[in-house]
N, C-alpha and C positions, 0 to 999 in steps of 0.2 A: 616571581608569577605563583600565583593558584591555581588551585586544579583546573576550576570553570575557567581561565585565560589561557591554561594550556593546551586543554581543548577546543578552546578558538582559535587560538594560535596555529594548530595541526591541520586544520580544515582549511585553512587562506594558506597556507605555507607547503607543508609534505604532501596533504592530500587535496592540493587547489584543484589538480587537473583533474584525477579521477572522480571527485567528490564535488567541490565548490563548482567549478566550470561546466559538469554534464547536468547540475541542477540548473546553473544559469540557463543552460541550452535548450534545456524541458520548458522551462518559462518562456523563455523569447519563442521558441519554435512554435509552440501550441496556445502561447498568448492566455500562459494559466493566471497572472496577475496582473491587474490595471489599478490604476491613480485612484485613491479613494475606496477600494476595495477594506473590507475588515473579514477576517478570515478564521476561521475556528481550525488552530491548528490539534489534529486526532493524536490522540498519546495512549499506546495500549500499555507500554511497558517495557516491549522490548526494544531492539539495537536501532530497527529500522525508523520506529517513530521519533524514538529520543534523536536520531540523526538528523531528522526531518526538523524539529524543534528549532535545532540549532544553526540548519543552514537558512532555515528564514528569520530567525535573529539577524543571522550576518546580513542576509540579503536587505532588511527592514536597516540594517545599520550602513551600508553601501550601495543600495540601490540607488537608480535615477528618479524615482515616484514615493512617493509616502502610500503606506497603508499601514492598517491596523491590525492585531491581532488579537487570540485568545486561544492560551493552551487547555484545551479540555480533555480530561480524563474520566473515562465513563468505568466504573466498578460494576463489573457485570455479576458480581458475586466471587471476588477474589478471597481466598484464606488472608489472614490478617497478615502472614508472612510478605506475601505477594504484594499487598497495597503498599506495607509498607516500604519496600524494597522501592518503588515507585516512588514512590515520596520523597525517601532518600537520595535516589539518583536526580530526579528534579533540584533537588537542593544545591547536590554536588555539580550540576550542571548551569546552574543559574537559571531554570526556568520556573516560571512562575505558574502553576498549573491550577485548574479550579478541578475539584474531584466532585463527580455527581454519582448516585446510587441507582441501579437498576438491581432487577432480579432475574437476569439471562439466561441463567445458569441453570439456576432452579426449575426454569421453565422446563429449556432441552435436553434438562439432563434424562431422562426416563423414556424421550421420545426416539424410536428405535432406526426411523426412517427419515434419511437425510437432515440430521440435525443439526449439522454444520452450517446445511445451506437455511435454514431457520436462524438459526444463530448470528450467521453474518447478515440475514433482512433485520432482523430487531436490533442490532445493533445500530445499521444503517441510520435507522429511525429515529431511533435516539440521541444518535448523534446528529442528524438534521434537528430535531426538534428543541433540542438544548442549544445549538447555536445559533439558531433564529430566534428564540428566546433572548440571546444575548447580543442582539442585534447586528449577528454576522450576515453576507450574503454568501459565503462559501465555504465548504469544507475541504481542509486540505489530510490526505493521506498518505502515510509512508510506504506505496506498493514501491516495487524497483522494477529493473530491468527482465531479472531472472523470474520475479512474478508474473509478468505479460508473457514471456516464452512459454511459462509453464502452464498459464490459462489456453494460449494457443490449443496446443498438445494436449490438454487435460478435454477442451471441445470436441476436438477432432476423436481422440481415441476413445473418450469415456461418453460424450455426449452426442456423437454423430453430427457435430453441427463445425461450420467457421467462424469463432468469433474472438474479442481480443477485449486484454480490458484497456478499455479509453483513458486517455491524459484528460480528460474533461466531457464532463456529463451535467446535463440539466438535469434537476429534479422534476419530474412529474408528480409528487405528493405533496412537495413543497415549494410554492409559489415563489418565484424568486432566488431559488438556492442553486448552488451548483456545487457540484463534486471535483476537485481538482489533483492529480500525482503528480505532483514538480519531481521524483525522485526517479521518474519514468527511462531515463538515460542509466540509472548508476545501476553500476554490478554490484551484488552480492559480496563478492570476495573482497573488494576492495571496504565496503563497511564492517567485515570484519577485521580486515587491517585496520581501519581504526579503532576501533574497538578494541582490538589488542596492544595496538601502540600505547595510547591513552590510558591500559589497564583498567576498563570498564567492564561492569559486569551487570546485563539486564535480564528481564526473563527471560526466558526460552519459549512456554506455553504455557499459560494458567490455565488451561482450558477443564474442565471435567470430566469432561469424554473423553478427551485425548490421554489423562490419568487413568481412566478406568481400564481404557484399551491398554496402556501400556504394563497395568497391573496383571492382567488376564492372559496376554501374548508375551510381556515381558521387552515390546518393539514400539507398541503405538505407531505402525507406520502406515502412512497414510497415501491417499493416490497420488497427491503432491509429492511426497516425497519420493512413491515410485518414479514420476516423470523424472522429479531431478537424476535418480541413480541412470534412468535411460539419456538421457541426454546426454551425461558425463561419459557413458559408452559410446552415443552417436559423436562426440566430438573427440575420442579416440583416432576415428577413422577419418574424420572432416574436421579439422577445429575451428572452420568458419560456419559451423553448423548452427550455432547461435544467433548468431546475426541473421544468417540465411531465415528463419524462423520469423525474426521479428520483421523482417523486409516483407516476408510474403502476405505480411495481412497488408502492407503498405502498397503492392505493386497486384493488385487485385484485378484482374482480365475478365468482366461479366460476361465477355462474348464466348468465354470457354468453362462459364459455370452453367450445368444443368436447371438451378432454378435457384435464386435469392429472395430474400425479405427485406423489403425497403418502408421501416415500422411494421405495421400489419399488413402490408400488402405483398403480396405474392408474385413473381415474375418466373416465367418458364420459358427456356429456350425455344421452344415450339411456337411462341407467340411471333417469331421472326417469320415462321411459315405458312401462318394462317390469313 
């Protein structure tokens, strides 16, 4: 059994319950994939997106309905070592990647206010555009359960709003395109365990902005890392805190909310008294 086969075997045997079954669960619960879809699986080079690619391949082989895929890698300005690392890992894992170049890092690296937000928006736009040019109707991203609950807390504590990272989104700028997150139920600790079990080494973070911060303060600490630590501290007191955070946006009682938005329309609880 070669390396690619060993990795694939681990997904449907040792890690079937924490990875493949949860992947299938999200695909079914949120109706993420339909017969005839052509999906651009977006690969950044990290553990999450590489696992997503393998899960999508397994579903394509063993699923109940046919769909097509393109495995796209956007190079936003990686250094040559990081770019080659992605190429090498794709070869090891048997993922036929399509690389296209942008200069996003060069555009945002000197921006002081919200460079990560701008970078993410630019990345998303380039991915949609490339996917559409390849004839795809969906893009798939490798966000997982921990990303979801961290986003919920970040919105509350730093953004002053209640929002979540949705499992499925219709694009407002690219007609007929959708974004899906098939790893919505998968825990990060299980991804790390799978990576270590197979002795795989992926990119950690190839962002120039993060590299600069790390050089300045020795940590590169981000708001998301702060939230990760907060959740771990809360978990020591309440082991169910992670699932409770997740469930909180599934069980919103609008009658107890002071105000909320439905798309662009704002509603206020006082409307009931007028």
